N, C-alpha and C positions, 0 to 999 in steps of 0.2 A: 815118715818117709826117709828111708836110709838104705844103704847097700845091704843086700841079703834079706831085707824085710819085705813083707807084702804091703803094698801101698794101700791105705784106706782113706776114704774121704766121705764127706757128707755134702749133698747138693741142696741148696736152699733157694727155692723160688722167691723172687723179689715181689711178685704180684700174681694174681690169679691166673692170668694168661700165660705166665712163665712156666706153669706146670707142664704144658705141652712140650716145650723144648727140653725141659728136665727129663721127662719120660723118654723122649727120643734119644737123648745122649746116654742114658743108662743102657738102653738097648744096644747102642753102638759099642759101649764099653764092654758089655757082656759078650758081644760077638767079635771083639778084638778088631774092630774097624778103626783104621787110622786115616786121618785126612791126607789127601794127596798134597805133596809138596812141589811147588813150582818155583824155580829161580828165574830172575829176570834175564833176558837175552840182550846183550850189547848195551848195558846202562852206561851211556857216555859220560854222565856226570861223575860216576864212580871211577871210570877210566881216567878222567882228567885228574882226579884226586890221587890215584895210585901212580900215575905217570910222574907227577911232581915228586912224590915220595921216592920213587925208584931212581930218578935222576939225581936227587939229593944224596941218596945212599951210595950210588956208584960214583958220583962226581962227574962222570962222563960216560955216555953209552951210545952205541951206534943205533940208528933208527931201526934197521933191520933186526938187530938183536932184541930191541924193546918190543917190536911187533911180534916176533916169534915167541917171546916170553909171555906176552899178553894172551896170545891164542892158546897157550897151555891151560889157562883157566877156563872151566866149562862155560861160564856165561859169555865168554868172548871167543869160543872155539870157531865161530863162523863170522867173526868180525871182518867186514870189508876193509881192504887197505885204504880206500877213499875216506871212510869214516874215521879210521885211525889217524890219518894225516890231517883231517879236518880238525880233530881235537888238538893235535900238535900246533896247527895254525893258530887256534884260539889261545893256547897257552903261551905261544911265543909273540902274541900281539898282532897277529894278522886277522883282523876282524872283518866280518862281511859288510858292516855298515858303520857310519859314524856314531850310531846309538851306543855302541860298545866302547867307544873311545876312552871312557874314563877307567876302564878295567886295566889293571897293571899286568904286564907280561910276567910270567913266572919262570919261563925257560928261554934259553937261547937255542934256536934251531938253525944249525949250519947246514943249509940245503946242498951246498957244493960238496962237503965232506960227508954229509949224512950223519951228523953227530948232534947229540943233545947235551946241553950243559945247564946247570941251575943258575938262576939269577939271585941277586942279593935279596934276602928275606924269604927265599923259598923254603929253607930248612925250618924256620920258625913257623911258617904257614903250615907245613906238612905235619909238624909235631902238634901244633895247637888245634888242628882240624882232622884228627885221625878217624873220627866216627862218621857214620852216614845217617844218623838219626836227625831228622829235621828239627831246627830250633823254632818250634811253634810257640807263640806267645799270646798274651792277652793285651789288648789296647785299652788304656784307661779312657773313660768317657767323662769329660769335664764341661762345665758351663762356659759358653763363649762370652767374651767381653768382660771378664772379671779380673780385677787386679790380683787377687789371691785366688789360686785355683780351687774350685769347688768341684769335688769328685761326685759323679752321679752313679757310676758303676763301671763294668767291664764288658768288652765284646771280644769274641773270638776273632783272630786275625783273618780267618777265612771269610767270615761274614763281612769284615771291614773291607776286604779286597773286592767283594762283590757288591759293595754299596757305593753310592755317589753323593756328592754334595747336593743338598736340597731334598734328599729322600727323608722320609719319616719312618721311624721304627718305634717299637714298644719296649720299654724297659721298666720293670716294676709295674706299677699301675698307671704309668703316664706315657704320653707320646712325646717324642723328641725329634727335632729337625736337625739334620747334619749340616753344620755351617762350614766346617773345615776338617780335613783329614791330614794329619802330619805323619811323620815317620814312626811315632810311638803313641799317639793319642788321637781321640776324636772329639772335636769341639761341637757342642750342640746348644740349641735354644729350645725352650718349651714350645710344644705345639698342642695345647689342650683341645681335646675333642676331635683331633684329626685322626683318621684311620692310618695305621702304619703296619709295616711288616714285622713279623715275629723274629726275634733274634735266635740264634742257635749256637751251640758250643759242641763241636764234633769230636775234638781230640784226635788221636792217632790210631785208634783200634782198627784192625783190618776189616771187621765185619764178618757176618756168618758165611761160611763157605757154601757154595751152591749145592754141593752134594748133601750137606747136613740140612739145608733148607728143603730139599726134596724129601729127606727122611721125615722131617717134621710134617710136611704136607701129606705124605703117605700115611703117617700115623693118624692124623686128623681124619683123613678119608676112611681109614679102616674102622676107627672107633665110631664114626657116624653110621656105618653100616650095621653095627652090632646093636643088640638090645642093651639097655642100661646095665643089667646084671652081667652080661657077657663082657661088656666093655670094662666094667670095674674089675672083674676077675682077671682079664688079660693085663690090665695095668698093674695089678698087684703081683701077678705071677712072673710076667716077663719084663716089667719096667721098674720094679723096685719101689713103687709107691705104696704107702700104707692105705688102709681102706678109706680113711677120711679124705686124703689127698686124691685118691682115685675117683671117689664119688664127686668131689668138688670139680675135678677136671671134666668129667662127663656132663655134669650140670652146666658148666661153663660153655661147653660146645653146643649143648641143646639150646641154651639161652641165646647164643649167637645165631644159631641156625633159625630160631623162631623170629628174631628181629630182622635179620638180613640173610647172610650166608657166611659160611666158614671158608676161607681160602685154603686150598689144598694144592698138592702137586699137579693136579689137573684142572684146577679152577681158580681163575683170577676174579676178585670181587672189586667192583667199583661202587663207591658210595658218594652221595652228594648231600650236603647240608650247609646251613648258614652258621658262621661263627658268632662269637659274642657281639661283634661289631656289625653283624648283618651282612658280611661279605660272603659270597659263595665260595665253597671249598669242595674240591674233588679229591677223594682219597682212593688210591689204587693199592689194594691189599694183596700181597703174596708172601709166601714164606721164604723166598729165594735168597734174601740177604742183600746187604749193601753193595757187594761187588756187581750184582745184577742191577740193582735199583739206581745206583749212581749214574751209569751211562744211560740208562732208560730215561731218567729224569732229564738229563742233558739233551737227549734226542727230542723229547717232547718240548722242552724249552725252545730249541731251535725251530721247530715247527710253529709254535705259538708266535714267536717273533717274526718269522718270515711270512707265514701265511695269513695270520690274523692281526699282526701288529700289537700283540699283547705281551707284556712282561709280567709274569706271575711270580709270587713268592713261592719258593719250592723248598721242601724239606724231605730228605730221604733217610731211611733207617732200615734195620734188618727186616721189619715186618711190612714195609710198603713205602709209598711216596704220597705226599700231601701237596696239592697245588691250591694256593689261596689267590683269589682274583679280586683285586681292588679296582673300583670304578668300572666293573663289568657286570652287566645285568644278567647275562646267561652264558655260562662257560660252554666251550665246544661239546659236541656230542661224545658219548663214551668211546666210540671207535677212534676218535682223534688221539686218545691217550694210549693206543695200542699201535705204535708205528710199524710199518712194514719191515720185517727182518732184513730185507735186502737194502733198506734205506738207512738203517741205524748207524752203520759205520760212517757214512757220509755226513749224516746229521751231527753226530758227535764230533767229528773232525771239524766241521764248520763252526761249531760253538766252542770248541776247546780253548781257543786263545782268550776268551773272555771269562774263563773259570779260574778258580783259585789254584789250579795246577800250574798256572803261569804267574803266580804271585811272586 
């Protein structure tokens, strides 16, 4: 991979089902399709960061000039003046409630003269926090009540935020009850034989774009319509698979179709089964990716909590959503997991404050 050279690469499927996505991405590469790029509109957290840096660099700047300069950047081209001044209020110590009282003001906002000036420590803050990549970390899990810390394992901070004291989770081959959650660790005690929720580690990957998810689903639907020989020939000629990989993918799709059904761009598959502990699980399978599945899962969680009084363990990934029900004999009917499109925004907004987005 260098200037003037033709880029070459090899695609390695990690498991059998990965062949489908690999075949779809090769077709996209050959057709020159590039994923659409979207930039965030009015990200106020970034605005706050950049305003501190701007005022530090200038030493003093008029509010009108700072606002005009901000709106020259595409993400802030339509930034309302009210939102801009709301960020200035926050940075200058004018908070909406006492909950924010411990935050230090970073700027001085002279509202009479309409001028911004940096406060002590603002320069160091701007230099030391120049990026926007979130500082995600792992929480150590330790046995509670021990003089010398005994480490059990680690948990993703997103899971820790969504957990509560008294809850039970699985780690390794054992169940653990959360006794206390501190700023950097989780203290637990053994809970042998107790059913618990599965931990997850998500990381920061953005997930499969919905357009690529549709392409994967369309390819699956197309291959299922073909005879085995036709499907293998198409995968070899158009998708870059060798004969063995193509045959393996076709057999994989046939096996899945015989057992249940294959999710496509036009078909959502819902499966029900019992996990190793005997708890009912509902899996909603689609190829549309995490950006679709994450809000979908949040909307269903909101319905479960509000309409049924149920809190389910939920995991979402690029290939679907899994709902695990503890102490529930019979999960809701299939239609319950397909919320009305007109209701989704309200349901997600209702549930949003209790998700890790507000960690």
